[in-house]
C-alpha positions as CSV (number, residue, x, y, z in Angstrom):
1,E,74.5,-10.1,9.2
2,Y,71.8,-8.4,11.3
3,P,74.3,-6.1,13.2
4,V,75.9,-5.0,9.9
5,K,72.5,-4.3,8.2
6,L,71.4,-2.4,11.3
7,A,74.6,-0.3,11.4
8,L,74.2,0.6,7.7
9,L,70.5,1.6,8.3
10,A,71.5,3.6,11.3
11,K,74.2,5.4,9.3
12,E,71.8,6.2,6.6
13,Q,69.5,7.8,9.2
14,G,72.3,9.9,10.6
15,A,73.4,7.9,13.6
16,E,76.7,9.2,15.0
17,R,77.6,6.2,17.1
18,F,77.1,2.5,16.8
19,L,77.7,0.0,19.6
20,V,77.7,-3.7,19.3
21,V,78.4,-6.8,21.4
22,S,80.9,-9.2,19.8
23,A,83.1,-11.7,21.6
24,L,86.6,-11.9,23.0
25,G,88.7,-13.7,20.4
26,A,86.7,-12.5,17.4
27,D,88.9,-13.1,14.4
28,A,87.7,-13.3,10.7
29,G,90.5,-15.8,10.0
30,S,89.7,-18.2,12.9
31,R,89.1,-21.9,12.4
32,I,86.4,-21.6,15.1
33,F,83.0,-20.8,13.5
34,Y,81.8,-18.6,16.3
35,S,85.0,-16.5,16.5
36,R,85.2,-16.3,12.7
37,T,81.6,-15.0,12.3
38,K,82.1,-12.4,15.0
39,G,85.4,-11.4,13.4
40,Q,83.8,-11.1,10.0
41,M,81.0,-8.9,11.5
42,E,83.6,-6.6,13.2
43,E,85.5,-6.2,9.9
44,Q,82.3,-5.4,8.0
45,L,81.4,-2.8,10.6
46,K,84.8,-1.2,10.5
47,R,84.5,-0.8,6.7
48,S,81.0,0.7,7.0
49,G,82.2,4.2,7.5
50,L,80.5,4.8,10.8
51,S,81.9,7.9,12.5
52,A,82.1,6.2,15.9
53,L,82.0,2.4,16.3
54,H,82.3,0.8,19.8
55,I,82.8,-3.0,19.8
56,F,82.4,-4.8,23.2
57,Q,84.1,-8.1,23.4
58,P,83.1,-9.9,26.6
59,S,84.7,-13.2,27.5
60,L,82.2,-15.5,29.2
61,L,79.0,-13.4,29.5
62,M,77.3,-14.0,32.8
63,G,73.6,-13.6,33.3
64,E,70.2,-15.3,33.0
65,R,69.6,-17.1,29.7
66,Q,66.5,-18.9,28.5
67,E,68.4,-21.5,26.6
68,F,70.7,-24.0,28.3
69,R,74.3,-24.1,27.3
70,F,76.2,-26.8,29.3
71,G,79.7,-25.4,28.6
72,E,78.7,-21.9,29.8
73,K,76.9,-23.2,32.8
74,L,79.9,-25.2,33.8
75,A,82.3,-22.3,33.3
76,A,80.0,-20.0,35.2
77,F,79.8,-22.5,38.1
78,L,83.6,-22.8,38.2
79,S,84.4,-19.1,37.7
80,P,84.6,-18.2,41.4
81,L,87.5,-20.7,41.6
82,Y,89.5,-19.5,38.6
83,S,88.6,-15.8,38.3
84,P,90.9,-14.7,41.2
85,L,93.8,-16.3,39.3
86,M,93.2,-14.2,36.3
87,V,95.5,-11.2,36.8
88,G,97.7,-9.2,34.5
89,K,97.2,-10.2,30.8
90,L,94.7,-12.9,31.8
91,R,92.4,-10.3,33.3
92,K,90.6,-9.8,30.0
93,Y,89.5,-13.4,30.1
94,K,87.5,-13.0,33.4
95,P,83.8,-13.6,33.0
96,V,81.7,-10.4,32.9
97,S,78.1,-9.8,33.7
98,A,75.6,-8.7,31.1
99,R,74.7,-5.8,33.5
100,R,78.3,-4.6,33.4
101,V,78.3,-4.8,29.6
102,A,75.1,-2.8,29.5
103,A,76.5,-0.2,31.8
104,A,79.7,0.1,29.8
105,M,77.7,0.5,26.6
106,H,75.6,3.2,28.2
107,N,78.7,5.1,29.3
108,A,80.4,4.7,25.9
109,A,77.3,5.9,24.1
110,Q,77.8,9.2,26.0
111,S,81.3,9.8,24.7
112,A,81.9,12.1,21.7
113,P,85.1,11.0,19.9
114,A,85.0,9.5,16.4
115,G,86.9,6.3,15.6
116,V,86.8,2.6,16.2
117,F,87.0,1.4,19.8
118,T,87.3,-2.2,21.0
119,Y,86.7,-3.1,24.6
120,P,87.7,-6.6,26.0
121,S,86.1,-7.8,29.3
122,D,88.6,-6.0,31.6
123,R,88.0,-2.7,29.8
124,I,84.3,-3.3,29.9
125,V,84.5,-3.6,33.7
126,E,86.5,-0.3,33.9
127,I,84.1,1.5,31.7
128,S,81.0,0.2,33.5
129,R,82.3,1.9,36.6
130,S,82.8,5.3,34.9
131,Q,80.3,7.9,35.9
132,N,81.1,10.4,33.2
133,T,82.9,9.3,30.0
134,H,83.9,12.8,29.0
135,K,85.8,13.3,32.3
136,N,87.4,9.9,32.2
137,G,88.4,10.4,28.5
138,F,87.8,6.9,27.3
139,G,86.4,6.0,23.9
């Protein structure tokens, strides 16, 4: 509920863009609690009336964490083995670093178009490499 409340406060204060990190597979109708709550958040944000909403959906988010998550540690350890096999439609499931997500968010924040934009991991990687969002025309 925090991202939704923050988005509404930002809109009240005249914010033109709102960017949020969600998760790949977010779905308000999912049986999986995590995916369902992320999906519900996304739906509420889409109904908020923000002029530009950018939703970043990383798959496995790589980076330093203070808490220990065994499943994520195991997946991160094994990712060099399975990542090269993730091509085509599977590319969006490749792990992505928190640094890449931050760079993509920075680049997207510079874009001007209105609307709702969703970026899975493979798109996050593309956008993180963009130097100028206006020239590259993404949003």
